[in-house]
Every structure is written in C-alpha cells, then in structure tokens.
Backbone as CSV, one residue per row, in Angstrom:
resi,resn,N_x,N_y,N_z,CA_x,CA_y,CA_z,C_x,C_y,C_z
1,MET,22.266,28.101,9.866,21.238,27.200,9.544,20.924,26.331,10.791
2,ASP,19.705,26.455,11.462,19.424,25.562,12.742,19.234,24.082,12.360
3,HIS,19.340,23.322,13.389,19.457,21.998,13.316,18.052,21.400,12.763
4,SER,16.922,22.051,13.260,15.639,21.452,12.847,15.361,21.672,11.428
5,ARG,15.943,23.080,10.961,15.837,23.047,9.376,16.538,22.145,8.546
6,THR,17.654,21.877,9.051,18.738,20.760,8.397,18.021,19.517,8.261
7,THR,17.395,19.107,9.496,16.697,17.817,9.404,15.579,17.734,8.729
8,SER,14.807,18.944,8.595,13.765,18.966,7.665,14.100,18.887,6.208
9,LEU,15.234,19.428,5.897,15.581,19.279,4.609,16.069,17.967,3.957
10,SER,16.606,17.266,5.158,17.097,15.943,4.878,16.154,14.815,4.852
11,TRP,14.980,15.272,5.114,13.694,14.179,5.044,13.652,13.641,3.667
12,ARG,13.460,12.308,3.584,13.318,11.558,2.438,11.731,11.101,2.236
13,PRO,10.929,11.098,1.240,9.835,10.449,1.020,9.880,9.099,1.322
14,PRO,8.814,8.500,1.896,8.819,7.041,2.192,8.926,6.038,0.982
15,ARG,8.821,6.615,-0.275,8.800,5.912,-1.438,9.663,6.927,-2.538
16,THR,10.218,6.232,-3.505,10.644,7.126,-4.505,9.540,7.933,-5.442
17,CYS,9.835,8.909,-5.853,8.801,9.527,-6.898,8.225,8.509,-7.940
18,ASP,9.391,7.743,-8.348,8.958,6.803,-9.501,8.049,5.895,-9.104
19,ASP,8.044,5.347,-7.763,7.077,4.413,-7.242,5.684,5.004,-7.243
20,TYR,5.707,6.259,-6.987,4.313,7.086,-7.070,3.648,7.024,-8.397
21,TRP,4.574,7.266,-9.350,4.315,7.336,-10.766,3.727,5.861,-11.263
22,SER,4.565,4.894,-10.810,4.272,3.450,-11.192,2.802,3.019,-10.772
23,GLU,2.672,3.410,-9.568,1.280,2.968,-8.865,0.100,3.864,-9.682
24,PHE,0.410,5.024,-10.118,-0.633,5.815,-10.866,-0.905,5.203,-12.271
25,LYS,0.270,4.640,-12.919,0.242,4.103,-14.209,-0.477,2.761,-13.971
26,ASN,-0.003,2.000,-12.951,-0.836,0.521,-12.793,-2.306,0.839,-12.453
27,CYS,-2.655,1.816,-11.732,-4.017,2.197,-11.290,-4.766,2.521,-12.809
28,LYS,-4.179,3.247,-13.495,-4.963,3.607,-14.737,-4.998,2.637,-15.756
29,SER,-4.074,1.359,-15.668,-4.133,0.517,-16.561,-5.487,-0.217,-16.906
30,LEU,-5.880,-0.625,-18.056,-6.848,-1.351,-18.496,-7.347,-2.597,-17.377
31,ARG,-6.214,-3.408,-17.301,-6.493,-4.461,-16.595,-6.786,-4.096,-15.053
32,ASN,-6.161,-3.178,-14.523,-6.628,-2.917,-13.137,-8.059,-2.475,-13.007
33,ARG,-8.316,-1.348,-14.050,-9.484,-0.779,-14.091,-10.658,-1.693,-14.248
34,PHE,-10.419,-2.836,-15.147,-11.392,-3.968,-15.294,-11.483,-4.784,-13.998
35,HIS,-10.360,-5.160,-13.431,-10.415,-5.945,-11.938,-11.198,-4.970,-11.125
36,HIS,-10.811,-3.761,-10.956,-11.310,-2.979,-9.814,-13.055,-2.910,-10.029
37,TYR,-13.437,-2.774,-11.294,-14.782,-2.598,-11.550,-15.533,-4.001,-11.388
38,TYR,-14.796,-5.036,-11.706,-15.447,-6.247,-11.524,-15.529,-6.486,-9.878
39,ALA,-14.619,-6.236,-9.127,-14.663,-6.464,-7.797,-15.390,-5.495,-7.096
40,HIS,-15.442,-4.129,-7.251,-16.089,-3.315,-6.518,-17.246,-2.442,-7.214
41,GLY,-17.369,-2.837,-8.529,-18.732,-2.095,-9.259,-18.398,-0.602,-9.519
42,THR,-17.133,-0.163,-9.298,-16.875,1.150,-9.733,-15.407,1.382,-10.274
43,SER,-15.146,2.449,-11.133,-13.856,2.613,-11.523,-12.821,3.050,-10.372
44,PRO,-11.606,2.677,-10.419,-10.672,3.041,-9.298,-10.364,4.618,-9.562
45,SER,-10.233,5.145,-8.258,-9.797,6.690,-8.275,-8.317,6.550,-8.044
46,CYS,-7.696,7.207,-9.081,-6.197,7.048,-9.318,-5.505,8.504,-8.840
47,GLN,-6.426,9.487,-8.807,-5.958,10.916,-8.477,-4.928,10.948,-7.227
48,GLN,-5.357,10.310,-6.284,-4.250,10.291,-5.026,-2.763,9.943,-5.388
49,TRP,-2.625,9.067,-6.229,-1.332,8.436,-6.597,-0.835,9.501,-7.392
50,LYS,-1.367,10.444,-8.373,-0.848,11.379,-9.079,-0.647,12.420,-8.432
51,ASP,-1.427,12.953,-7.379,-1.189,14.021,-6.395,0.245,13.666,-5.756
52,ASP,0.348,12.405,-5.156,1.424,12.054,-4.367,2.798,12.278,-5.294
53,TYR,2.612,11.794,-6.548,3.694,11.824,-7.444,4.089,13.429,-7.529
54,GLN,3.199,14.349,-7.702,3.487,15.620,-7.846,3.970,16.369,-6.504
55,ASN,3.540,15.838,-5.389,4.094,16.328,-4.284,5.441,15.908,-4.020
56,CYS,5.748,14.592,-4.288,6.954,14.025,-4.181,8.058,14.785,-5.040
57,SER,7.495,15.053,-6.240,8.455,15.849,-7.152,8.599,17.172,-6.649
58,ALA,7.680,17.887,-6.282,7.666,19.299,-5.750,8.886,19.319,-4.470
59,TRP,8.700,18.399,-3.707,9.738,18.185,-2.623,11.065,18.045,-3.099
60,GLU,11.175,17.036,-3.954,12.537,16.657,-4.503,13.077,17.955,-5.393
61,LYS,12.427,18.598,-5.865,13.069,19.714,-6.720,13.005,21.022,-6.101
62,ARG,12.159,21.400,-5.272,12.010,22.714,-4.532,12.029,22.615,-2.990
63,LYS,12.019,21.621,-2.345,11.826,21.331,-0.991,10.671,22.117,-0.437
64,ASP,9.686,21.817,-1.229,8.337,22.672,-0.737,7.913,21.884,0.322
65,THR,7.668,22.604,1.526,7.061,22.029,2.760,5.646,21.548,2.712
66,GLY,4.972,22.380,1.920,3.579,22.122,1.779,3.307,20.724,1.074
67,ALA,4.182,20.405,0.085,3.990,19.114,-0.581,4.640,18.123,0.255
68,LYS,5.396,18.371,1.167,5.959,17.447,2.040,5.078,17.059,3.039
69,GLU,4.224,17.997,3.772,3.301,17.837,4.589,2.001,16.953,3.907
70,ALA,1.849,17.412,2.751,0.614,16.743,1.951,0.940,15.166,1.588
71,LEU,2.284,14.989,1.274,2.684,13.608,1.230,2.725,12.738,2.243
72,GLN,3.079,13.258,3.653,3.106,12.695,4.794,1.671,12.293,5.163
73,ARG,0.815,13.309,5.102,-0.510,13.127,5.376,-1.152,12.047,4.561
74,SER,-0.837,11.829,3.248,-1.344,10.860,2.205,-0.797,9.582,2.599
75,GLU,0.297,9.434,3.040,0.738,8.100,3.654,0.398,7.704,4.795
76,ARG,0.168,8.645,5.769,-0.457,8.255,7.046,-2.063,7.754,6.713
77,ASN,-2.698,8.398,5.954,-4.098,7.915,5.575,-4.213,6.502,4.998
78,ARG,-3.059,6.207,3.924,-3.036,5.087,3.272,-2.761,3.976,4.377
79,VAL,-1.818,4.248,5.491,-1.475,3.216,6.442,-2.815,2.996,7.257
80,ALA,-3.307,4.072,7.657,-4.577,3.746,8.627,-5.725,2.966,7.678
81,GLU,-5.789,3.383,6.491,-6.832,2.481,5.714,-6.409,1.100,5.645
82,GLN,-5.241,0.607,5.610,-4.806,-0.684,5.374,-5.176,-1.421,6.943
83,LYS,-4.935,-0.669,8.060,-5.129,-1.128,9.335,-6.761,-1.341,9.590
84,LYS,-7.653,-0.909,8.823,-8.987,-1.025,9.023,-9.419,-2.464,8.671
85,PHE,-8.784,-3.141,7.733,-9.120,-4.489,7.344,-8.706,-5.695,8.411
86,ILE,-9.666,-6.443,8.671,-9.148,-7.395,9.773,-8.883,-8.671,8.828
87,PRO,-7.871,-9.585,9.568,-7.403,-10.594,8.676,-8.437,-11.833,8.698
88,VAL,-8.500,-12.321,7.326,-9.399,-13.458,7.152,-9.299,-14.465,8.151
89,TRP,-8.089,-14.879,8.355,-7.843,-16.066,9.008,-7.190,-15.734,10.446
90,ASP,-7.787,-16.629,11.548,-7.319,-16.374,12.836,-5.803,-17.075,12.842
91,LEU,-4.971,-16.227,13.477,-3.490,-16.818,13.383,-3.324,-17.667,14.767
92,ARG,-2.664,-18.743,14.513,-2.394,-19.689,15.702,-1.459,-19.140,16.823
93,ARG,-1.633,-19.397,17.931,-0.512,-19.101,18.941,0.263,-20.219,19.304
94,GLU,-0.182,-21.414,18.845,0.524,-22.728,19.031,0.109,-23.741,18.079
95,PRO,0.825,-24.661,17.863,0.295,-25.818,16.812,-0.680,-26.586,17.323
96,PRO,-1.610,-27.261,16.612,-2.472,-28.102,17.016,-1.803,-29.322,17.952
97,ILE,-2.709,-29.808,18.678,-2.315,-30.939,19.630,-1.847,-31.950,18.860
98,ASP,-2.325,-32.535,17.911,-2.273,-33.578,17.223,-1.147,-33.432,15.950
99,TRP,-0.441,-32.452,15.856,0.275,-32.054,14.883,1.440,-32.818,14.491
100,HIS,1.769,-33.694,15.300,2.835,-34.821,15.116,2.322,-36.119,14.408
101,LEU,1.107,-36.397,14.497,0.410,-37.557,13.933,0.374,-37.546,12.596
102,PRO,0.522,-38.643,11.750,0.546,-38.892,10.419,-0.991,-38.210,9.853
103,LEU,-0.876,-37.655,8.608,-2.283,-37.216,8.102,-2.899,-38.647,7.629
104,LYS,-4.401,-38.393,7.706,-5.138,-39.455,7.273,-5.055,-39.722,5.698
105,GLN,-4.847,-40.961,5.321,-4.684,-40.962,3.831,-5.923,-41.815,3.420
106,GLU,-6.615,-41.219,2.543,-7.752,-41.884,2.052,-7.535,-42.417,0.704
107,GLY,-7.959,-43.606,0.289,-7.728,-44.224,-0.876,-8.819,-43.346,-1.929
108,PRO,-8.699,-43.806,-3.157,-9.531,-43.243,-4.276,-10.908,-43.489,-3.895
109,ARG,-11.920,-42.897,-4.189,-13.258,-43.034,-4.123,-13.943,-43.659,-5.364
110,ASP,-14.764,-44.709,-5.046,-15.487,-45.210,-6.160,-16.945,-44.346,-6.208
111,SER,-17.093,-43.859,-7.513,-18.409,-43.214,-7.579,-19.634,-43.955,-7.868
C-alpha cells in the first residue's frame, strides 16, 4: 500500500458524524424554523446538513472517496460563506486615550 493511499484512508472528517446529525435535527426543529422564518422570511434549508451526515457516514463505513470529497467541498463552502460577513464592530488596535480616567457618574434624573 503506498503512502498517499494510507494518508487518504487516515483522513478524519472535521466534525463527527453525530455533529452533522445534531445540526440537521436542530435545523429542522420548530424553534429554529420559527426563528429563521421570523429573521429571514423563509424556511431554512436543512438538506446540506443531511447530505453531510450521509457523506460522513459513507466515509466512516466504506471509505467512499466521493463522499469524502463532497464533505470537504461542503465544509470549504461553509467556511467561505462565514467569511463573507463583515464584523458589526470595528476592533480597537489600542485603548482609548482617556481609558485611565474615572467614568462620569451621573446622579438620578428628575423628570
């Protein structure tokens, strides 16, 4: 057996197969579907989590290289999708100039 084949067979998915199944179940939950519909106006698509679970299982049981490649592609797409979003807050490079001064304490306001 050559070294590249051994390395290929020792590959592990980035998550356990149970993690993919848990993500699928969470995606299909009533709470998540309600939240997704409220936030986005559509029902969530959970098929990719199910496909990832099936590919993970196929790799674990039969070392199916097609399933491995599909799972790697899915994870790369997921990471690329996450990188599209810019942070809401600008991160500081250094503390504010007056960081050491006491905070202004305001008394109760009379309305």
